[in-house]
DSSP file (Angstrom, degrees, kcal/mol; ACC not computed):
  #  RESIDUE AA STRUCTURE BP1 BP2  ACC     N-H-->O    O-->H-N    N-H-->O    O-->H-N    TCO  KAPPA ALPHA  PHI   PSI    X-CA   Y-CA   Z-CA
    1    1 A M              0   0    0      0, 0.0     2,-0.2     0, 0.0     5,-0.0   0.000 360.0 360.0 360.0 131.2   92.9  132.5  124.6
    2    2 A T    >>  -     0   0    0      1,-0.1     3,-0.8    49,-0.0     4,-0.5  -0.621 360.0-102.1-112.8 173.6   96.1  130.4  124.5
    3    3 A V  G >4 S+     0   0    0      1,-0.2     3,-1.3    -2,-0.2    -1,-0.1   0.878 122.9  57.8 -57.5 -38.5   97.7  128.2  127.1
    4    4 A K  G 34 S+     0   0    0      1,-0.3    -1,-0.2    -3,-0.0     0, 0.0   0.750 102.6  54.5 -67.4 -24.6  100.2  130.9  127.8
    5    5 A E  G <4 S+     0   0    0     -3,-0.8     2,-0.3     2,-0.1    -1,-0.3   0.554  87.4  97.4 -85.1  -6.7   97.3  133.3  128.7
    6    6 A M    <<  -     0   0    0     -3,-1.3     2,-0.1    -4,-0.5    -3,-0.0  -0.643  60.1-160.1 -86.0 138.9   95.9  131.0  131.3
    7    7 A D     >  -     0   0    0     -2,-0.3     4,-2.0     1,-0.0     5,-0.2  -0.378  38.3 -84.1-103.5-173.2   96.8  131.7  134.9
    8    8 A R  H  > S+     0   0    0      1,-0.2     4,-2.4     2,-0.2     5,-0.2   0.873 127.7  51.0 -60.7 -39.8   96.9  129.7  138.0
    9    9 A L  H  > S+     0   0    0      2,-0.2     4,-2.8     1,-0.2    -1,-0.2   0.919 108.7  50.9 -65.2 -43.9   93.2  130.5  138.7
   10   10 A D  H  > S+     0   0    0      1,-0.2     4,-2.1     2,-0.2    -1,-0.2   0.907 112.7  47.2 -58.7 -43.0   92.1  129.4  135.2
   11   11 A R  H  X S+     0   0    0     -4,-2.0     4,-2.7     2,-0.2    -1,-0.2   0.898 111.3  50.5 -69.3 -40.4   94.0  126.1  135.6
   12   12 A E  H  X S+     0   0    0     -4,-2.4     4,-2.2     2,-0.2    -2,-0.2   0.904 110.2  50.2 -60.4 -43.1   92.5  125.6  139.1
   13   13 A I  H  X S+     0   0    0     -4,-2.8     4,-2.5     1,-0.2     5,-0.2   0.939 111.5  48.5 -58.3 -48.0   89.0  126.2  137.7
   14   14 A L  H  X S+     0   0    0     -4,-2.1     4,-2.7     1,-0.2     5,-0.2   0.917 110.0  52.3 -63.7 -45.0   89.8  123.6  134.9
   15   15 A R  H  X S+     0   0    0     -4,-2.7     4,-1.8     1,-0.2    -1,-0.2   0.906 111.5  47.0 -56.7 -43.5   91.1  121.1  137.5
   16   16 A L  H  X S+     0   0    0     -4,-2.2     4,-2.1     1,-0.2    -2,-0.2   0.930 113.7  45.9 -65.7 -45.5   87.9  121.4  139.5
   17   17 A L  H  < S+     0   0    0     -4,-2.5    -2,-0.2     1,-0.2    -1,-0.2   0.858 111.3  53.1 -65.9 -37.4   85.5  121.1  136.5
   18   18 A A  H  < S+     0   0    0     -4,-2.7     3,-0.3    -5,-0.2    -1,-0.2   0.886 114.0  43.0 -65.8 -35.5   87.5  118.1  135.1
   19   19 A A  H  < S+     0   0    0     -4,-1.8    -2,-0.2     1,-0.3    -1,-0.2   0.851 137.8   4.0 -80.7 -32.6   87.2  116.3  138.5
   20   20 A D    ><  -     0   0    0     -4,-2.1     3,-1.5    -5,-0.2    -1,-0.3  -0.662  56.3-177.6-156.8  92.3   83.5  117.2  139.0
   21   21 A A  T 3  S+     0   0    0     35,-0.4    -4,-0.1    -3,-0.3    -3,-0.1   0.557  80.8  71.6 -69.0  -6.6   81.5  119.1  136.4
   22   22 A S  T 3   +     0   0    0     -5,-0.1    -1,-0.3    34,-0.1    -5,-0.1   0.522  68.4 120.1 -86.9  -3.5   78.5  119.2  138.7
   23   23 A L    <   -     0   0    0     -3,-1.5     2,-0.1    -7,-0.2    -3,-0.0  -0.321  67.4-119.1 -60.3 141.5   80.1  121.7  141.0
   24   24 A S     >  -     0   0    0      1,-0.1     4,-2.3     4,-0.0     5,-0.2  -0.360  20.9-111.6 -77.1 163.7   78.0  124.9  141.2
   25   25 A L  H  > S+     0   0    0      1,-0.2     4,-2.8     2,-0.2     5,-0.2   0.915 120.6  53.3 -60.8 -42.4   79.5  128.2  140.1
   26   26 A A  H  > S+     0   0    0      1,-0.2     4,-2.4     2,-0.2    -1,-0.2   0.885 108.0  49.3 -61.1 -38.9   79.4  129.3  143.8
   27   27 A E  H  > S+     0   0    0      2,-0.2     4,-2.2     1,-0.2    -1,-0.2   0.910 113.5  46.2 -67.4 -41.6   81.3  126.2  144.9
   28   28 A I  H  X S+     0   0    0     -4,-2.3     4,-1.7     2,-0.2     5,-0.2   0.967 112.6  50.4 -66.1 -49.7   84.0  126.7  142.2
   29   29 A A  H  X>S+     0   0    0     -4,-2.8     5,-2.9     1,-0.2     4,-0.9   0.887 111.5  48.1 -53.6 -45.6   84.4  130.4  143.0
   30   30 A E  H ><5S+     0   0    0     -4,-2.4     3,-0.6     1,-0.2    -1,-0.2   0.921 109.9  51.6 -63.0 -44.0   84.8  129.6  146.7
   31   31 A K  H 3<5S+     0   0    0     -4,-2.2    -1,-0.2     1,-0.2    -2,-0.2   0.779 115.7  40.9 -68.2 -28.0   87.4  127.0  146.1
   32   32 A V  H 3<5S-     0   0    0     -4,-1.7    -1,-0.2    -3,-0.2    -2,-0.2   0.470 115.6-110.8 -97.6  -5.0   89.5  129.3  143.9
   33   33 A G  T <<5S+     0   0    0     -4,-0.9     2,-0.3    -3,-0.6    -3,-0.2   0.842  76.5 117.6  83.2  31.2   89.1  132.4  146.0
   34   34 A L      < -     0   0    0     -5,-2.9    -1,-0.3    -6,-0.2     2,-0.2  -0.820  65.3-110.6-122.6 165.2   86.9  134.4  143.7
   35   35 A T     >  -     0   0    0     -2,-0.3     4,-1.5    -3,-0.1     5,-0.2  -0.488  43.3-101.7 -83.2 168.3   83.4  135.8  143.7
   36   36 A S  H  > S+     0   0    0      1,-0.2     4,-2.9     2,-0.2     5,-0.2   0.881 113.9  56.5 -61.9 -41.2   80.9  134.3  141.4
   37   37 A T  H  > S+     0   0    0      1,-0.2     4,-2.2     2,-0.2    -1,-0.2   0.936 110.1  41.1 -61.0 -51.2   81.0  137.0  138.7
   38   38 A P  H  > S+     0   0    0      0, 0.0     4,-2.1     0, 0.0    -1,-0.2   0.849 115.7  52.4 -70.8 -29.3   84.7  136.9  137.9
   39   39 A C  H  X S+     0   0    0     -4,-1.5     4,-2.5     2,-0.2    -2,-0.2   0.947 109.6  48.8 -68.2 -43.5   84.7  133.1  138.1
   40   40 A W  H  X S+     0   0    0     -4,-2.9     4,-3.0     2,-0.2     5,-0.2   0.891 109.2  53.1 -59.4 -40.3   81.8  132.9  135.6
   41   41 A K  H  X S+     0   0    0     -4,-2.2     4,-2.4    -5,-0.2    -1,-0.2   0.905 109.4  48.2 -66.0 -38.5   83.6  135.3  133.3
   42   42 A R  H  X S+     0   0    0     -4,-2.1     4,-2.3     2,-0.2    -2,-0.2   0.936 113.9  47.4 -62.6 -47.6   86.8  133.1  133.4
   43   43 A I  H  X S+     0   0    0     -4,-2.5     4,-2.1     1,-0.2    -2,-0.2   0.931 113.6  47.4 -58.0 -48.3   84.6  130.0  132.7
   44   44 A R  H  X S+     0   0    0     -4,-3.0     4,-2.7     1,-0.2    -1,-0.2   0.876 110.5  51.5 -62.0 -39.9   82.8  131.7  129.9
   45   45 A R  H  X S+     0   0    0     -4,-2.4     4,-1.4     1,-0.2    -1,-0.2   0.894 110.8  48.7 -67.3 -38.7   86.0  133.0  128.3
   46   46 A M  H  <>S+     0   0    0     -4,-2.3     5,-1.9     2,-0.2     6,-1.7   0.840 111.7  50.7 -66.0 -34.7   87.5  129.4  128.4
   47   47 A E  H ><5S+     0   0    0     -4,-2.1     3,-1.2     4,-0.2    -2,-0.2   0.939 110.3  48.2 -65.1 -47.2   84.3  128.1  126.8
   48   48 A Q  H 3<5S+     0   0    0     -4,-2.7    -2,-0.2     1,-0.3    -1,-0.2   0.788 109.6  52.9 -66.8 -25.4   84.4  130.7  124.0
   49   49 A A  T 3<5S-     0   0    0     -4,-1.4    -1,-0.3    -5,-0.2    -2,-0.2   0.549 115.6-116.6 -83.3 -10.1   88.1  129.8  123.4
   50   50 A G  T < 5S+     0   0    0     -3,-1.2    -3,-0.2    -4,-0.4     3,-0.1   0.600  85.4 117.7  83.3   8.3   87.2  126.1  123.1
   51   51 A I  S   <S+     0   0    0     -5,-1.9     2,-0.7     1,-0.2    -4,-0.2   0.918  80.8  41.5 -70.9 -48.2   89.2  125.1  126.1
   52   52 A I  S    S+     0   0    0     -6,-1.7    -2,-0.3    -9,-0.2    -1,-0.2  -0.913  71.9 169.6 -97.5 118.9   86.1  123.9  127.8
   53   53 A N        -     0   0    0     -2,-0.7     2,-0.2     1,-0.4    -1,-0.1   0.130  59.4 -28.7-117.1  19.9   84.1  122.1  125.1
   54   54 A G        -     0   0    0      2,-0.0    -1,-0.4     0, 0.0     2,-0.4  -0.768  54.0-115.5 149.7 167.8   81.4  120.5  127.2
   55   55 A R        -     0   0    0     -2,-0.2     2,-0.3    -3,-0.1   -37,-0.1  -0.999  34.2-179.5-133.8 131.5   80.5  119.1  130.5
   56   56 A I        -     0   0    0     -2,-0.4     2,-0.4     0, 0.0   -35,-0.4  -0.880  26.9-123.1-133.3 156.8   79.7  115.4  131.0
   57   57 A A        -     0   0    0     -2,-0.3     2,-0.5   -36,-0.1   -37,-0.0  -0.852  28.6-128.1 -96.8 138.3   78.8  112.9  133.7
   58   58 A K        -     0   0    0     -2,-0.4     2,-0.4     2,-0.0     0, 0.0  -0.767  30.3-164.7 -84.8 128.6   81.0  109.9  134.1
   59   59 A I        -     0   0    0     -2,-0.5     3,-0.1     5,-0.0     5,-0.0  -0.913  24.6-118.6-119.2 138.7   78.9  106.8  134.0
   60   60 A D     >  -     0   0    0     -2,-0.4     4,-0.6     1,-0.2     3,-0.3  -0.668  22.7-153.1 -71.7 114.2   79.8  103.3  135.1
   61   61 A P  T >4>S+     0   0    0      0, 0.0     5,-3.3     0, 0.0     3,-1.0   0.879  91.7  53.8 -59.6 -38.5   79.5  101.3  131.9
   62   62 A A  G >45S+     0   0    0      1,-0.2     3,-1.4     3,-0.2     6,-0.1   0.881 104.3  55.2 -66.9 -34.4   78.8   98.0  133.7
   63   63 A K  G 345S+     0   0    0     -3,-0.3    -1,-0.2     1,-0.3    -3,-0.0   0.600 109.5  46.9 -75.7 -12.3   75.9   99.6  135.6
   64   64 A V  G <<5S-     0   0    0     -3,-1.0    -1,-0.3    -4,-0.6    -2,-0.2   0.111 127.8 -94.8-110.8  18.1   74.2  100.7  132.4
   65   65 A G  T < 5S+     0   0    0     -3,-1.4    -3,-0.2     1,-0.1     3,-0.1   0.713  97.2 107.6  82.7  20.2   74.7   97.3  130.7
   66   66 A L      < +     0   0    0     -5,-3.3    -4,-0.2    -6,-0.2    -3,-0.1  -0.434  27.6 145.0-126.7  61.0   77.9   97.9  128.8
   67   67 A P        +     0   0    0      0, 0.0     2,-0.6     0, 0.0    -5,-0.2   0.676  46.9  84.3 -72.7 -22.0   80.5   96.0  130.7
   68   68 A V  E     -A  115   0A   0     47,-2.2    47,-2.2    -3,-0.1     2,-0.5  -0.755  55.3-173.6 -96.6 120.3   82.6   94.9  127.7
   69   69 A A  E     -A  114   0A   0     -2,-0.6    73,-3.1    73,-0.3     2,-0.4  -0.941   4.1-175.3-110.2 126.9   85.3   97.3  126.5
   70   70 A A  E     -AB 113 141A   0     43,-3.0    43,-3.0    -2,-0.5     2,-0.6  -0.958  19.9-148.3-123.8 143.1   87.3   96.6  123.4
   71   71 A F  E     -AB 112 140A   0     69,-3.1    69,-2.0    -2,-0.4     2,-0.6  -0.957  21.4-159.9-107.0 119.3   90.2   98.4  121.8
   72   72 A V  E     -AB 111 139A   0     39,-3.0    39,-2.8    -2,-0.6     2,-0.5  -0.911   6.0-158.0-113.9 112.8   90.0   97.9  118.1
   73   73 A A  E     -AB 110 138A   0     65,-3.0    65,-2.4    -2,-0.6     2,-0.5  -0.795  14.8-165.0 -89.3 125.7   93.1   98.5  116.0
   74   74 A V  E     -AB 109 137A   0     35,-3.0    35,-2.1    -2,-0.5    34,-1.4  -0.953   9.6-173.7-121.1 130.0   92.1   99.2  112.3
   75   75 A E  E     - B   0 136A   0     61,-2.9    61,-1.8    -2,-0.5    60,-1.7  -0.964   8.1-170.6-119.8 143.4   94.5   99.1  109.4
   76   76 A T        -     0   0    0     -2,-0.4    58,-0.1    58,-0.2    -2,-0.0  -0.945  27.0-154.8-129.4 150.5   93.5  100.2  105.9
   77   77 A A  S    S+     0   0    0     -2,-0.3     2,-0.6    56,-0.1    -1,-0.1   0.580  83.2  75.4 -92.6 -13.6   95.1  100.0  102.5
   78   78 A D        +     0   0    0     55,-0.2    57,-0.1     1,-0.1    -1,-0.1  -0.883  45.9 166.8-107.5 122.9   93.1  103.0  101.3
   79   79 A H        +     0   0    0     -2,-0.6    -1,-0.1     4,-0.1     2,-0.0   0.017  34.4 130.7-119.8  24.7   94.1  106.5  102.4
   80   80 A S     >  -     0   0    0      1,-0.1     4,-2.4     4,-0.0     5,-0.2  -0.277  69.1-113.7 -77.8 164.1   92.0  108.5  100.0
   81   81 A A  H  > S+     0   0    0      2,-0.2     4,-2.1     1,-0.2     5,-0.1   0.825 116.2  53.0 -63.7 -35.1   89.8  111.4  101.0
   82   82 A G  H  > S+     0   0    0      2,-0.2     4,-2.5     1,-0.2    -1,-0.2   0.939 109.6  47.0 -67.4 -48.4   86.7  109.5   99.9
   83   83 A W  H  > S+     0   0    0      1,-0.2     4,-2.8     2,-0.2     5,-0.2   0.943 113.4  49.1 -61.8 -45.9   87.6  106.5  102.1
   84   84 A L  H  X S+     0   0    0     -4,-2.4     4,-2.7     1,-0.2    -1,-0.2   0.909 109.6  51.9 -59.9 -40.1   88.4  108.7  105.1
   85   85 A Q  H  X S+     0   0    0     -4,-2.1     4,-1.9     1,-0.2    -1,-0.2   0.955 113.2  45.1 -60.5 -49.3   85.1  110.6  104.7
   86   86 A R  H  X S+     0   0    0     -4,-2.5     4,-2.1     1,-0.2    -2,-0.2   0.894 113.8  48.7 -62.4 -40.5   83.2  107.3  104.7
   87   87 A F  H  X S+     0   0    0     -4,-2.8     4,-2.6     1,-0.2    -1,-0.2   0.877 109.5  52.1 -68.9 -38.7   85.1  105.9  107.6
   88   88 A A  H  X S+     0   0    0     -4,-2.7     4,-2.5    -5,-0.2    -1,-0.2   0.863 110.0  50.2 -63.5 -35.8   84.6  109.1  109.7
   89   89 A E  H  X S+     0   0    0     -4,-1.9     4,-2.5     2,-0.2    -2,-0.2   0.922 110.1  49.0 -69.1 -43.0   80.8  108.8  109.0
   90   90 A V  H  X S+     0   0    0     -4,-2.1     4,-0.5     2,-0.2    -2,-0.2   0.944 113.7  47.5 -62.1 -45.7   80.8  105.2  110.1
   91   91 A V  H >< S+     0   0    0     -4,-2.6     3,-1.1     1,-0.2     6,-0.2   0.947 114.5  46.3 -59.0 -48.8   82.7  106.1  113.3
   92   92 A R  H 3< S+     0   0    0     -4,-2.5    -1,-0.2     1,-0.2    -2,-0.2   0.852 115.2  45.0 -65.1 -33.9   80.4  109.0  114.0
   93   93 A D  H 3< S+     0   0    0     -4,-2.5    -1,-0.2    -5,-0.2    -2,-0.2   0.345  92.6  88.6 -96.8  10.1   77.2  107.1  113.4
   94   94 A T    X<  -     0   0    0     -3,-1.1     3,-1.9    -4,-0.5    -1,-0.1  -0.877  58.7-164.6-106.2 100.4   78.2  104.0  115.3
   95   95 A P  T 3  S+     0   0    0      0, 0.0    -1,-0.1     0, 0.0    19,-0.1   0.763  83.7  66.5 -62.1 -24.5   77.1  104.5  119.0
   96   96 A E  T 3  S+     0   0    0     17,-0.1    18,-2.2     1,-0.1     2,-0.8   0.787  85.3  80.6 -65.7 -25.5   79.3  101.5  120.2
   97   97 A I  E <   +C  113   0A   0     -3,-1.9    16,-0.2    16,-0.2    -3,-0.1  -0.734  54.0 168.4 -86.8 113.2   82.4  103.5  119.3
   98   98 A V  E     +     0   0A   0     14,-2.7     2,-0.3    -2,-0.8    -1,-0.2   0.668  66.9  17.9-100.1 -17.5   82.9  106.0  122.2
   99   99 A D  E     -C  112   0A   0     13,-1.1    13,-2.6     2,-0.0     2,-0.3  -0.988  63.7-177.0-145.0 153.3   86.4  107.2  121.3
  100  100 A A  E     -C  111   0A   0     -2,-0.3     2,-0.4    11,-0.2    11,-0.2  -0.978   1.4-174.8-151.6 137.7   88.4  107.1  118.0
  101  101 A W  E     -C  110   0A   0      9,-2.3     9,-2.4    -2,-0.3     2,-0.5  -0.987  24.3-133.8-134.1 141.7   91.9  108.2  117.2
  102  102 A R  E     -C  109   0A   0     -2,-0.4     7,-0.3     7,-0.2     2,-0.2  -0.855  40.3-157.7 -88.1 130.3   93.9  108.4  114.0
  103  103 A M        -     0   0    0      5,-2.7     2,-0.3    -2,-0.5     0, 0.0  -0.631  18.8-132.7-114.6 163.3   97.3  106.9  114.8
  104  104 A S  S    S+     0   0    0     -2,-0.2     3,-0.4     2,-0.0     2,-0.3  -0.704  72.7  36.7 -99.7 163.6  100.9  106.9  113.7
  105  105 A G  S    S-     0   0    0     -2,-0.3    -2,-0.1     1,-0.2     0, 0.0  -0.654 118.7 -26.4  99.9-155.2  102.8  103.6  113.3
  106  106 A D  S    S+     0   0    0     -2,-0.3     2,-0.4   -31,-0.0    -1,-0.2   0.575 122.5  68.1 -79.8  -9.5  101.5  100.3  112.1
  107  107 A V        -     0   0    0     -3,-0.4   -32,-0.2     1,-0.1     3,-0.1  -0.935  62.0-164.9-108.9 132.1   97.9  100.9  113.1
  108  108 A D  S    S+     0   0    0    -34,-1.4    -5,-2.7    -2,-0.4     2,-0.3   0.867  72.9  13.3 -84.3 -36.5   95.9  103.6  111.3
  109  109 A Y  E     -AC  74 102A   0    -35,-2.1   -35,-3.0    -7,-0.3     2,-0.5  -0.988  58.7-156.3-140.7 146.6   93.0  104.0  113.7
  110  110 A L  E     -AC  73 101A   0     -9,-2.4    -9,-2.3    -2,-0.3     2,-0.4  -0.994  15.2-167.3-123.5 126.3   92.2  103.0  117.3
  111  111 A L  E     -AC  72 100A   0    -39,-2.8   -39,-3.0    -2,-0.5     2,-0.7  -0.913  15.6-148.1-116.5 137.2   88.7  102.7  118.4
  112  112 A H  E     -AC  71  99A   0    -13,-2.6   -14,-2.7    -2,-0.4   -13,-1.1  -0.924  26.4-175.1-101.9 116.4   87.3  102.3  121.9
  113  113 A V  E     -AC  70  97A   0    -43,-3.0   -43,-3.0    -2,-0.7     2,-0.4  -0.892  12.2-165.9-118.9 136.9   84.1  100.2  121.7
  114  114 A V  E     +A   69   0A   0    -18,-2.2   -45,-0.2    -2,-0.4    -2,-0.0  -0.993  17.8 159.5-125.1 135.8   81.7   99.4  124.5
  115  115 A V  E     -A   68   0A   0    -47,-2.2   -47,-2.2    -2,-0.4     3,-0.1  -0.942  47.4-115.1-146.1 162.6   79.1   96.7  124.2
  116  116 A P  S    S-     0   0    0      0, 0.0     2,-0.3     0, 0.0   -50,-0.1   0.819  90.1 -15.3 -74.2 -25.6   76.9   94.5  126.5
  117  117 A D  S  > S-     0   0    0    -49,-0.1     4,-1.9   -51,-0.1     5,-0.1  -0.957  73.7 -86.1-165.5 176.0   78.5   91.2  125.5
  118  118 A I  H  > S+     0   0    0     -2,-0.3     4,-2.4     1,-0.2     5,-0.1   0.842 121.9  56.8 -68.9 -31.5   80.7   89.3  123.0
  119  119 A A  H  > S+     0   0    0      2,-0.2     4,-2.0     1,-0.2    -1,-0.2   0.913 107.8  47.5 -65.4 -39.0   77.7   88.6  120.8
  120  120 A A  H  > S+     0   0    0      1,-0.2     4,-2.6     2,-0.2    -2,-0.2   0.877 109.6  53.8 -68.5 -33.9   77.0   92.4  120.5
  121  121 A Y  H  X S+     0   0    0     -4,-1.9     4,-3.1     2,-0.2    -2,-0.2   0.913 106.9  51.4 -60.7 -40.1   80.7   92.9  119.8
  122  122 A D  H  X S+     0   0    0     -4,-2.4     4,-2.5     2,-0.2    -2,-0.2   0.911 110.0  50.2 -62.3 -41.4   80.4   90.3  116.9
  123  123 A A  H  X S+     0   0    0     -4,-2.0     4,-2.3     2,-0.2    -1,-0.2   0.925 111.2  47.8 -62.5 -46.3   77.5   92.3  115.6
  124  124 A F  H  X S+     0   0    0     -4,-2.6     4,-2.6     2,-0.2    -2,-0.2   0.925 111.8  49.7 -56.1 -47.1   79.4   95.5  115.8
  125  125 A Y  H  X S+     0   0    0     -4,-3.1     4,-2.6     1,-0.2     5,-0.2   0.926 111.1  49.4 -64.5 -43.3   82.5   94.0  114.1
  126  126 A R  H  X S+     0   0    0     -4,-2.5     4,-1.3     1,-0.2    -1,-0.2   0.901 112.2  48.2 -64.2 -38.5   80.3   92.5  111.2
  127  127 A K  H  X S+     0   0    0     -4,-2.3     4,-1.1    -5,-0.2    -1,-0.2   0.896 112.6  50.4 -67.9 -39.7   78.7   95.9  110.7
  128  128 A L  H >X S+     0   0    0     -4,-2.6     4,-1.2     1,-0.2     3,-0.7   0.951 111.1  45.1 -58.4 -54.1   82.1   97.6  110.7
  129  129 A I  H 3< S+     0   0    0     -4,-2.6    -1,-0.2     1,-0.3     5,-0.2   0.729 112.9  52.2 -71.0 -21.6   83.7   95.4  108.2
  130  130 A A  H 3< S+     0   0    0     -4,-1.3    -1,-0.3    -5,-0.2    -2,-0.2   0.715 106.6  56.6 -78.9 -22.1   80.6   95.6  105.9
  131  131 A A  H << S+     0   0    0     -4,-1.1    -2,-0.2    -3,-0.7    -1,-0.1   0.810 117.9   8.5 -82.0 -34.0   80.6   99.4  106.0
  132  132 A V  S  < S-     0   0    0     -4,-1.2    -1,-0.2   -45,-0.0     2,-0.2  -0.994  81.4 -99.9-152.4 141.8   84.0  100.2  104.8
  133  133 A P        +     0   0    0      0, 0.0     2,-0.3     0, 0.0   -55,-0.2  -0.472  45.4 179.1 -67.5 130.4   86.9   98.3  103.2
  134  134 A L        -     0   0    0     -2,-0.2   -58,-0.2    -5,-0.2     3,-0.1  -0.980  30.1-150.4-132.8 144.8   89.7   97.5  105.8
  135  135 A R  S    S-     0   0    0    -60,-1.7     2,-0.3    -2,-0.3   -59,-0.2   0.932  81.8  -4.6 -74.8 -48.4   93.0   95.6  105.6
  136  136 A N  E     -B   75   0A   0    -61,-1.8   -61,-2.9     2,-0.0     2,-0.4  -0.998  53.6-165.6-150.6 144.5   93.1   94.3  109.1
  137  137 A V  E     -B   74   0A   0     -2,-0.3     2,-0.4   -63,-0.2   -63,-0.2  -0.985  10.9-175.7-134.9 125.3   91.1   94.6  112.3
  138  138 A T  E     -B   73   0A   0    -65,-2.4   -65,-3.0    -2,-0.4     2,-0.4  -0.984   7.9-159.0-124.2 125.9   92.5   93.5  115.6
  139  139 A S  E     -B   72   0A   0     -2,-0.4     2,-0.4   -67,-0.2   -67,-0.2  -0.812   8.4-173.0-109.1 141.5   90.5   93.6  118.8
  140  140 A R  E     -B   71   0A   0    -69,-2.0   -69,-3.1    -2,-0.4     2,-0.4  -1.000  16.8-143.5-130.6 133.5   91.8   93.6  122.4
  141  141 A F  E     -B   70   0A   0     -2,-0.4   -71,-0.2   -71,-0.2     2,-0.2  -0.820  15.7-122.2-102.1 133.6   89.3   93.2  125.3
  142  142 A S        -     0   0    0    -73,-3.1   -73,-0.3    -2,-0.4     3,-0.1  -0.514  20.7-174.2 -71.7 134.8   89.7   95.0  128.6
  143  143 A M  S    S-     0   0    0      1,-0.4     2,-0.3    -2,-0.2    -1,-0.2   0.809  72.6  -8.4 -93.2 -37.7   89.9   92.8  131.6
  144  144 A E        -     0   0    0      0, 0.0     2,-0.7     0, 0.0    -1,-0.4  -0.970  63.2-124.0-159.6 137.6   89.9   95.7  134.2
  145  145 A R        -     0   0    0     -2,-0.3     3,-0.1     1,-0.2    -3,-0.0  -0.818  24.0-177.3 -87.7 122.8   90.2   99.4  134.1
  146  146 A L        +     0   0    0     -2,-0.7     2,-0.3     1,-0.3    -1,-0.2   0.711  62.7  11.5 -88.7 -24.1   93.0  100.5  136.3
  147  147 A K        +     0   0    0      2,-0.0     2,-0.3     0, 0.0    -1,-0.3  -0.977  44.2 177.7-158.4 141.9   92.7  104.2  136.0
  148  148 A E        +     0   0    0     -2,-0.3    -3,-0.0    -3,-0.1     0, 0.0  -0.912  28.5 159.6-140.2 114.7   90.3  106.9  134.8
  149  149 A A        -     0   0    0     -2,-0.3     2,-0.1     3,-0.0    -2,-0.0  -0.925  39.2-109.5-137.9 154.7   91.5  110.4  135.5
  150  150 A P        -     0   0    0      0, 0.0  -135,-0.1     0, 0.0  -131,-0.1  -0.343  60.5 -69.8 -75.1 169.8   91.0  114.0  134.3
  151  151 A L        -     0   0    0      1,-0.1     2,-2.2     2,-0.1  -133,-0.1  -0.250  48.3-113.5 -56.5 142.4   93.8  115.7  132.3
  152  152 A P              0   0    0      0, 0.0    -1,-0.1     0, 0.0  -137,-0.0  -0.471 360.0 360.0 -82.0  74.5   96.9  116.6  134.3
  153  153 A I              0   0    0     -2,-2.2  -138,-0.1  -142,-0.1  -139,-0.1   0.446 360.0 360.0 -76.2 360.0   96.4  120.3  134.1
């Protein structure tokens, strides 16, 4: 299934799930004007196509003891396959890293890190720089989250 094969109902189902993944099948079907079976078939088709690749609960980081968000820009001098494999392993195995992107421009990678406090961030930083050779690491701390929204489907 491609983007071009998605119709208005598929997009509406995606918007509903992105806003509230806890909606029941019956609630989704009612909101898009379908019965449960055709609605379920559409959701299943989008899951099989990898358009829907999971359903998660949004959790308030501060209320679970992770109020500090840092955006960590990583620069490396090594772009070899071996280095990349090791870095990907470190990212995957580090629970404080909740999002990671390979970037274009002057920063090679951007990491979104959540921790309980600055001391925990320092421990994360020390673990990161010990795990893989890096040229530069620059951290920026979030003061306030202004927006969190689903994809504009």
